[in-house]
N, C-alpha and C positions, 0 to 999 in steps of 0.2 A: 572466459569473458569477465572483465572487471565489472563490479557493481558500483564502486564508490570512486569519487574524486575528492581530494582534500582541498582546503582553502588555498594553500600555497600553490598547488598545481593549477587550480582554476584561475587564480590571480595571474600566474605566469602566462597562461593561455591568453588572457584578456590583454595584458600589457604588451605581449608580443604580437598582437594582431591576429592570432589564430581564430578562425571563425568558430564561434560557440553560440548556440541558441540556449539562452537562459530562460527557464520557466519557473515562475513563482506560484506555488499552489498553497496559498494560505487558507486553510479550512480546518475547522474543528467542530465536533459535535457540540451543539449549543451555542456556537459563535458564528452568526451569519454575516459578520463584518469583515471578511477576508479582503475584499476589494478595498475597503477603507484603510485597512492596515497597510496594504500594498501602496496605495496612493500616498500615505504618510511617509513611508520609506521602504526602499528595496535595493537590491544589488543593481548597480547601473547596467542598463540594457535589458533587464529582465522583463519578460512579458507575463502579464497576469493570466492565470488559467482558473476558471471558475469550476470547481469540482462538481457541484450539483447539476449544472447545466451542460458542461462540456465533457465531463468524464463519466456521466451517468444519464440514463433516461429517467423520466418521472417514475416515482415509486408505484409499484403494483404489488398487491398481496401475493400473487403467484410467482413474482420474480424478485421481490425484496425491495429494500429502500433505495438502493442505488444500482439498478440493473445496468449491465454493460451496454453502451450504445452500439448500433450497427457499425460495421467497418467504414462505410462511406461517410458517416457523420464524423467518426474519429479522423479520417483522412482529411475531410474539409477543415476540421478544427486544427489539425497539425499544420496544414498549409497556411491557415490564418495566423498561427503562431510564428510562422516564418521558417518552418523546417523544410529543407530540401534534401534530396538524395546525397549522401556523403557527409552530411553535417554531423557535428558532435553536439548532443543535447545534454544539458545539465539541469536537473530539477531539484528544487529545495522548498522547504516551508519553514515555519518557526516553531515546530513541534517535534523535533527529532526525526523528521522525514516520515512521520506516520501518515500524512496526506500525500506527500510527493511520491511515495512508493506506489500509489495507485497509478499515477501517470507512467512511472518507470515500468510497471508490470504491463500496462496496456500497450505501450510502444514496443516492448519486447515481444508481447504476444502478437503484435502486428508486423513482426519481422524486422523491426528497426533495432539493430544491435548496439549502436554507439550512443546509448543513453545511460547516464550515470546519476547517482544521487550525491549531492554535496554533503559530505560527511559532517554532521553537526549542524547543518542547515544555516539559517540566517544568524543564529546565535554565535556560531563559530566564526562567521565573517565579521560580526561585530567585535568579538573578543580580539580578533587580529588587528583591530583598528583600521580596517579597510573602508573605503568610501561608500556611502549610501546616498541615494537621492529619492526625491518624491515626485509625484505626478505621474501621468501616463507616459508610455513609450511608443514611439513610432517604429513599425517594422514592415519590411516588404514581404509580400506573400511568397511562400515556398512552393515547391513542386513535387514534394515527396509522394511516392506511391507505396501504399501499405498493403500488406497481405494479412493472413489470419492463421491462427493455430500454432504460433511459436512457443506458447507455454501450455502446460497441461492444466485441464480443468475437469472437475467432476460435477455431477448433478445431485439432486436430493436423494435419489434412489441409491446412487453409489455411496453417498455420505452415510446413509442408513446402515450399510453393511461394511463400511471401510475398516472398522476396528477388528473385524474378523480376519483381515489379511495384512493389516499394517497399523499405522498410528494416525489418528485424526486429531489435530491440534486445534484448540480453541484459543484465539489470540486476544480475546476480550479481557477486561479486568476480572480478577478473581471473584469479586463479589457478584458480578453478573453471571459468571459461570456457575457459581454455587446457587444462584437463584435468590440471593438476598435482596437485590434490587433489580429493576428493569425499567429504565427511564423511557424507552421508546418502542419496544416491541410488545406484542400482545400477551406473551407468556414469558415467565422467568425460568431460567435454568439453562441446560445445555443439551446438545445432541447426545443421546445415550452412547457410551463408549468413548466419547471424546476426552482428551487429556487437557487440563488447564495449562496454558503457556502464554501468559500475558505479554503483549508486545513490549511493554516497558522493560522486561527482562533482557531484551536485546541490546539495551543501551547502557552506557556508563553514566556517571553523574554529570558529565559534560554534554550529554545529548548525542554523543558519537556512538556508532556501533562498537560493540565489544570486539576485541581482536578475534581472528578466526578460530584460534585454539580455544579461547574462552567460550565462544559460541558452540563449538563442537562439544565441549564439556557440558554446557547447559542442555543441549538437545540430547546428548547421551543419557543424562539423568532422567530425561522424559521418555526414554526408550527409543530414540531416533538416532540412526547413523546413515551413512551413504547407501547402505543396502536395504534400508527400511522403505516400504511403500508408505509415503507420507503425503498427507493432504492437510489443508489449513482452511479454517473459516473464522469469521469474526461476527460483528453485528450485521454489516451490509456489504462486505467484500472490500473495504478500504484498508483497515489496519492489517487484515490478513495478507495483503500484498507486502507489507513491511516485514511480516514474519517470513514470507517466501524469500525476500531479499536477504534477511539474516541467515536463513538456511543456505542460500546460494553462497554467501560469504564463507560459510562453514563447509562448503563442498557437498551439500545435500540437496538433491532435486526434490521439489514438492509441487503438488497440484493445488489449485485454488477451487473452492466451492463459491462461485460468485454470488449466489443468492444468500448464502450464509444464514445466520440465525433469524434474520428478519423474514426470509422466505420460509424457513422451516417452521417457525412458531406461528405463522399465519395459516398453516395447514393443520386442521384439527385432527387429521388422521395420523399425524406424526407424533410419537411420544416425546416427552421432555423429561430429562433427569435433573434432579437438584442435589445439592450437597457437594462435598469436596472430592468425591470419588467419581470415576468415569460413569458408573452405571447405577448408582444408588437412587432410591426414591423415585422410580419411574412414574410419570404422570401421563394421563391421556390428554 
C-alpha cells in the first residue's frame, strides 16, 4: 500500500478531474494560527482540518495532550470533510507532513486505505509553481463508514517493557529525548529503553521523505529492520505517526503509543531516563 503521492501525480489527478479529497492540516507546536495560514493560501479545493479539535480530544493527564477521538467523532469529521467510500484522500501540511501524518495514520487505522501524504507538502507544491488560493472552500458532505483497528497500537504498560523484546523509537527532537529541555510536558527525558530517532531524520533538505533505501539504512543503524518488533512515541502521538509513515515506506511495520511522553510523564509511577543513551540516569 503506497504512503506518498508526489506533486506531479496530484496535479495530474486534479487537472484530469479524478475525484480527490484534499485535506490541509496546518498545525505546529507553538503555532495556533493554522487556520489563518490556510485562509491566506492553500492548494485549490483543500479543506482545512483542525488538528487539536478534529484529530484529538481535549488533553487529559491520563491520556496525553492529544488523545485519539472515538471512532464516531472521526467518522463525523471525515464526512464533514467530504470523504465518501471509494474516494482518494491526500493530506498535506507546511512542515514536512509532520502534522498531516496524524490524519494519514488515523484514517488508515479506521480502515480507510486510499489515503496518501503529499510528499514535500505545501512547500513542494509552491516550488512547482502550481496555483494557490485563499479563503474557505465549500464541500459536500461525504458518506464514508469507518471501522477501527487497522493499525497497531500499544499502551503505557507495553511501552514500559517494549525494549526487552524489540525497539521503542522516540520521534521527538534529540534535546527533548536527552532531557535538556521540555517545553510542554511535566518531566524531561525519555521512556527508559527508548532509542532517539528524531522525525526530522526522515526528511531530506527539501522536506520530502528520504528514498526507501535511505530510510531502511537509517532505521537499520537504530537497530530496526522488518523483523524487529518496533513501536514509536513522541510528545503527544502526532509526529510519531510521521515516523510510522517513514517506517512503512522503508517496509517496516510499527505500532504507535498514542499517549506518548505526555501521558507517560504525567504518571509519577513511571520512571524517566535522561541523557543520550536509552537507559541512563533513571529518575522517579
